[in-house]
C-alpha positions in Angstrom: -18.8 -32.4 -15.9 -16.2 -31.2 -18.3 -12.4 -31.1 -18.9 -10.0 -28.3 -18.9 -9.4 -28.7 -22.7 -13.4 -28.2 -23.0 -13.4 -24.6 -21.9 -10.0 -23.2 -21.8 -7.8 -22.2 -25.2 -5.5 -25.1 -26.2 -2.8 -22.5 -26.0 -3.3 -22.3 -22.2 -1.9 -24.7 -19.3 -2.2 -24.6 -15.4 1.3 -23.3 -14.2 2.2 -22.8 -10.7 4.1 -19.2 -10.4 6.2 -18.2 -7.9 4.8 -14.7 -7.7 1.0 -15.2 -8.1 0.7 -18.8 -7.3 -1.7 -21.3 -9.6 -2.6 -19.3 -12.8 -2.4 -19.9 -16.4 0.4 -19.9 -18.6 0.9 -19.3 -22.8 2.2 -22.6 -24.2 2.4 -20.9 -27.5 2.0 -17.0 -28.7 -1.3 -15.6 -28.1 -2.7 -13.0 -30.2 -4.8 -10.3 -29.7 -8.5 -11.2 -30.0 -7.6 -15.0 -29.4 -10.5 -17.0 -27.4 -8.9 -17.5 -23.9 -12.2 -19.6 -22.3 -15.5 -20.8 -23.9 -18.1 -22.3 -21.7 -21.7 -23.3 -22.6 -24.5 -21.0 -20.5 -26.0 -24.4 -19.6 -22.8 -25.3 -17.6 -23.1 -21.7 -15.8 -24.5 -21.6 -12.3 -27.2 -18.7 -13.0 -30.7 -18.0 -12.1 -31.7 -20.1 -15.0 -29.5 -22.9 -14.6 -30.5 -23.3 -10.8 -34.4 -23.0 -11.2 -34.4 -25.5 -14.4 -32.7 -28.0 -12.1 -35.7 -27.8 -9.4 -38.9 -29.3 -9.3 -42.1 -27.4 -9.3 -42.7 -27.2 -5.6 -39.2 -25.9 -4.7 -39.4 -23.2 -7.7 -42.5 -21.7 -5.9 -40.5 -21.1 -2.5 -37.3 -19.8 -4.2 -38.3 -17.7 -7.2 -38.6 -14.6 -5.5 -35.1 -14.7 -3.8 -32.4 -12.4 -4.9 -30.0 -14.0 -7.7 -27.2 -13.9 -5.4 -29.0 -15.5 -2.5 -30.7 -18.2 -4.7 -27.2 -19.1 -6.0 -25.7 -19.3 -2.4 -28.1 -21.5 -1.0 -28.2 -23.8 -4.0 -24.4 -23.8 -3.4 -25.2 -24.9 0.1 -27.4 -27.7 -1.0 -25.1 -29.3 -3.7 -22.0 -29.1 -1.7 -23.9 -31.4 1.0 -24.6 -33.6 -1.6 -22.8 -37.1 -2.4 -23.4 -36.7 -5.8 -23.7 -33.6 -7.6 -23.1 -32.3 -11.4 -21.2 -29.1 -9.8 -19.0 -31.5 -7.2 -15.8 -31.7 -9.4 -15.7 -27.8 -9.4 -17.1 -27.5 -5.5 -14.1 -29.3 -4.8 -12.0 -26.9 -5.7 -13.3 -24.2 -3.9 -11.7 -22.9 -0.3 -12.9 -23.5 2.9 -14.5 -21.2 4.8 -11.3 -20.3 6.9 -9.1 -19.9 4.0 -11.6 -17.1 2.9 -9.9 -13.6 3.7 -12.9 -11.9 4.8 -14.0 -14.2 7.5 -10.1 -14.4 8.5 -9.9 -10.6 8.6 -13.3 -10.3 10.7 -11.3 -11.3 13.7 -8.9 -8.9 13.3 -10.6 -5.5 12.0 -9.1 -3.2 14.5 -5.8 -3.4 12.1 -8.0 -2.1 8.9 -8.7 1.2 7.9 -12.1 2.3 9.3 -14.0 2.5 6.0 -12.5 -1.3 5.2 -14.1 -2.4 8.6 -17.3 -0.7 7.7 -17.5 -2.7 4.4 -16.9 -6.1 6.4 -19.4 -4.9 9.0 -22.0 -3.9 6.2 -21.4 -7.0 3.9 -21.8 -9.5 6.9 -25.3 -7.6 8.0 -26.4 -8.1 4.4 -25.6 -12.0 4.5 -27.3 -12.0 7.8 -30.6 -10.7 6.5 -30.4 -13.0 3.6 -29.9 -15.8 5.8 -33.1 -14.8 7.8 -34.9 -15.0 4.7 -33.9 -18.5 3.3 -34.3 -19.9 6.9 -37.9 -19.1 6.5 -38.0 -21.3 3.1 -35.6 -23.9 4.6 -34.8 -24.3 8.3 -32.0 -26.5 8.1 -29.7 -24.1 6.1 -26.8 -23.8 8.2 -25.3 -20.3 8.3 -21.7 -21.0 8.3 -22.3 -23.0 5.0 -24.5 -20.1 3.9 -21.8 -17.3 4.5 -19.1 -19.6 2.9 -21.1 -19.9 0.1 -22.1 -16.4 -0.3 -18.6 -15.5 0.1 -17.4 -17.8 -2.5 -20.4 -16.5 -4.8 -18.8 -12.7 -4.6 -15.5 -14.1 -5.4 -16.4 -16.1 -8.3 -19.6 -14.2 -9.6 -19.0 -12.0 -12.8 -21.5 -9.4 -12.8 -23.4 -8.3 -16.4 -21.1 -10.8 -18.4 -23.3 -9.6 -21.4 -26.4 -7.1 -20.7 -27.5 -7.3 -24.2 -27.6 -11.5 -24.5 -29.0 -12.2 -21.3 -32.0 -11.0 -19.5 -31.0 -9.0 -16.2 -31.4 -12.0 -13.7 -29.3 -14.3 -15.8 -26.6 -11.4 -16.1 -25.3 -12.4 -12.5 -23.6 -15.6 -13.0 -21.1 -18.2 -11.1 -18.9 -19.6 -13.5 -16.8 -22.7 -13.0 -13.1 -22.5 -13.1 -13.0 -19.2 -14.3 -11.1 -18.0 -11.2 -8.1 -19.9 -13.0 -7.2 -16.7 -14.4 -5.0 -14.4 -12.2 -5.9 -10.7 -12.2 -3.7 -8.0 -13.6 -4.9 -4.0 -14.1 -2.6 -3.9 -16.9 -4.4 -6.3 -19.4 -7.9 -6.0 -21.3 -10.4 -8.4 -22.1 -13.6 -8.6 -23.7 -16.6 -11.2 -22.8 -19.5 -11.9 -25.1 -22.2 -14.8 -25.4 -22.5 -16.4 -28.8 -24.7 -19.5 -29.7 -25.4 -19.8 -25.8 -21.5 -19.8 -25.1 -20.0 -17.5 -22.6 -16.4 -16.1 -24.0 -13.5 -14.4 -22.8 -11.4 -12.9 -25.5 -8.0 -11.3 -24.7 -7.5 -7.7 -26.1 -3.7 -8.3 -24.9 -0.9 -10.6 -26.6 1.2 -12.8 -24.9 4.3 -14.3 -25.5 4.8 -18.1 -25.0 5.8 -18.9 -21.5 4.2 -15.7 -20.2 1.1 -15.6 -17.4 -2.2 -14.9 -18.8 -4.2 -12.5 -17.1 -7.9 -11.0 -17.2 -9.0 -7.8 -15.5 -11.3 -8.4 -12.6 -12.3 -4.5 -12.7 -10.4 -1.2 -11.2 -10.1 -2.6 -7.7 -7.7 -1.2 -5.0 -5.8 -3.4 -2.7 -8.1 -3.5 -0.1 -11.1 -4.4 -2.3 -8.9 -7.4 -3.7 -8.1 -8.7 -0.6 -11.5 -8.9 0.7 -13.4 -10.2 -2.3 -10.5 -12.3 -4.0 -7.9 -13.0 -1.0 -4.9 -11.2 -2.8 -3.2 -7.8 -3.3 -0.9 -6.6 -6.2 2.3 -4.9 -5.6 2.6 -1.4 -6.9 -1.1 -1.5 -8.2 -2.1 1.6 -10.3 -5.8 1.4 -8.8 -4.5 2.0 -5.5 -5.3 4.8 -3.6 -5.0 6.3 0.2 -7.8 7.6 1.9 -7.3 10.4 4.0 -11.0 10.8 5.7 -10.4 10.6 9.2 -7.5 13.7 9.0 -9.7 15.9 6.6 -12.7 15.6 8.7 -11.3 16.4 11.9 -9.5 19.2 9.9 -13.4 20.3 8.4 -15.1 20.1 11.7 -12.8 23.2 12.8 -15.1 25.7 11.0 -18.6 24.6 11.5 -20.0 26.6 8.5 -17.9 24.8 6.1 -18.3 21.6 7.4 -22.1 22.2 7.3 -21.8 23.5 3.8 -19.7 20.5 2.5 -22.1 17.9 4.4 -24.9 19.6 2.6 -23.5 19.1 -0.8 -22.4 15.6 -0.2 -18.7 15.7 -0.4 -17.8 14.2 3.0 -15.4 11.3 2.8 -13.6 9.8 0.2 -10.5 11.9 -0.1 -8.0 9.9 -1.9 -4.5 10.4 -3.0 -2.4 8.2 -5.5 1.1 8.3 -6.6 -0.3 10.2 -9.8 -3.1 12.2 -8.8 -4.6 14.2 -5.8 -8.4 13.6 -5.7 -10.8 16.0 -6.9 -13.1 15.9 -3.7 -9.8 16.2 -1.5 -8.7 19.5 -3.7 -12.5 20.7 -3.6 -13.2 20.5 0.3 -10.0 21.9 1.3 -10.1 24.8 -1.3 -13.8 25.4 0.0 -12.1 26.0 3.4 -9.5 28.5 2.2 -12.3 30.4 0.6 -14.0 30.8 3.7 -11.0 32.6 4.9 -11.2 35.2 1.9 -15.0 35.9 3.0 -16.3 34.3 -0.2 -20.0 33.4 -0.1 -20.1 29.8 0.0 -23.6 29.7 -1.0 -22.5 31.4 -4.3 -20.3 28.1 -5.1 -23.0 25.8 -4.6 -24.3 25.7 -8.3 -20.9 25.4 -9.8 -19.8 22.6 -7.5 -23.2 20.9 -7.9 -23.2 21.5 -11.6 -20.3 19.5 -12.4 -16.6 19.0 -12.0 -15.5 20.5 -15.0 -17.5 23.7 -14.4 -16.0 23.9 -11.0 -12.4 23.3 -12.2 -12.8 25.9 -15.1 -14.3 28.5 -12.3 -11.9 27.7 -9.4 -9.8 24.9 -9.7 -7.6 26.1 -12.7 -7.5 29.8 -10.9 -6.3 28.4 -7.7 -4.4 25.3 -8.3 -2.6 26.8 -11.8 -2.4 30.4 -10.6 -3.6 31.6 -14.0 -2.8 35.3 -14.7 -5.5 35.6 -16.8 -8.4 34.7 -14.3 -8.9 36.7 -11.5 -6.3 37.9 -8.9 -3.0 36.1 -9.3 -1.7 37.1 -6.0 -5.0 36.0 -4.0 -5.2 33.1 -6.2 -1.5 32.1 -5.2 -2.1 32.8 -1.6 -5.1 30.1 -1.4 -3.1 28.0 -3.7 -0.2 27.7 -1.2 -2.5 27.4 1.4 -4.4 24.4 0.0 -1.2 22.5 -0.8 0.1 23.2 3.1 -3.2 21.4 4.2 -2.6 18.4 2.0 0.6 18.1 2.5 0.1 18.0 6.4 -2.5 15.9 6.1 -0.4 13.3 4.4 2.5 13.6 6.6 -0.1 12.8 9.5 -1.4 9.8 7.4 2.2 8.5 7.1 2.8 8.5 10.4 0.1 6.8 11.2 0.7 4.0 9.0 4.2 3.6 9.9 3.0 3.4 13.4 0.4 1.1 12.6 2.9 -1.4 10.7 5.3 -1.7 13.5 2.1 -3.2 16.0 1.2 -5.8 13.1 2.4 -9.7 13.5 2.9 -11.4 10.6 0.2 -14.1 10.4 -1.5 -15.3 7.0 -3.5 -12.7 5.4 -1.9 -10.0 7.9 1.1 -10.4 6.0 -0.7 -8.7 2.9 -2.4 -6.1 4.9 1.1 -4.9 6.0 2.3 -4.9 2.4 -0.9 -2.7 1.6 -0.2 -0.4 4.5 3.7 -0.4 3.0 2.4 0.5 -0.6 0.3 3.3 1.2 3.5 4.6 3.0 5.3 4.5 -0.6 2.4 6.9 -2.1 2.2 9.2 0.7 6.2 9.4 0.6 6.0 9.9 -3.3 3.6 13.1 -2.6 5.5 14.5 -0.3 8.7 14.4 -2.5 6.9 16.3 -5.5 8.6 19.7 -5.9 4.9 21.2 -6.7 1.8 19.7 -6.0 0.4 21.4 -9.4 2.2 18.6 -11.2 -0.1 16.1 -9.6 -3.5 18.0 -9.4 -6.2 16.5 -11.9 
């Protein structure tokens, strides 16, 4: 196939790190804009390379498949061959039982509701794709297809270069790309030049440091399900308060219906440095109801854009501007909003602590516990803030 030195920078070496496991270490200092990884597109699993390897009859059967399904079915076929160009790469991939999403499917009750829903939805998508493939190839095994699909989800790089590649070829599975571990604190560029895919670091490294790439702005639940790991103190992680806020919102039918109408149900987040705009907005709207303000009149402002809403309502309520409306009334509303949000945070913190005490330490379950511990830390930090105005966006 090809060797490590064919695709990785000569300044990189494989190393077993105590915190992240296998990764890539800088053998020498690495400067910004240095190429870390370079591979011919002919050696990338894409729609183009898969179709090119098939005979004419096989192409007729599969050419209408979605690219993700085409890659998954091709992986199934190639992994069952005694000889395959891709075998050296496939031999490095984990087995089905080692994939977090499959493992955690048996422990869904310990996961947040929205995370459980993600697993269910993804499994339904895989099942539908499998049924389509069965019509083309009745010999496809579901377990193998599921494994290939999940591996594809982990290893696929989306839209690696929209300008250089066609839409179909922008979804590709890049061999050994996963040797790089993820960090949210680094930056890389990708490009295609002379039919070669390249990763260029925008972050310099000293000799001996681990060299990372950035998989994207993912919270720990996404990282766990998609890639099988979590990151301590992940700056992208947020805590969702949907269950608590929805219960609170349903206490006022008019407000609940209005918030549902404008599409602001769910996705109420807090993080260490931010109280999410959707959370601020819905709680704020409930307080305007107390003041007998016409909700319908706020619709154009809320729907127009976030900036307009903040300028018209948010600054007055959250900042208590003396030059914008009634300062006293604004402060009353502001204090009530803070009370509601803090109460929701307190309830969520108690729920998480109770859940932590009931979870056993088994394989990926320890990672689940670590995510909950981090969420407890986030919620505690919010409760310790003297004035919530300091973390309003």
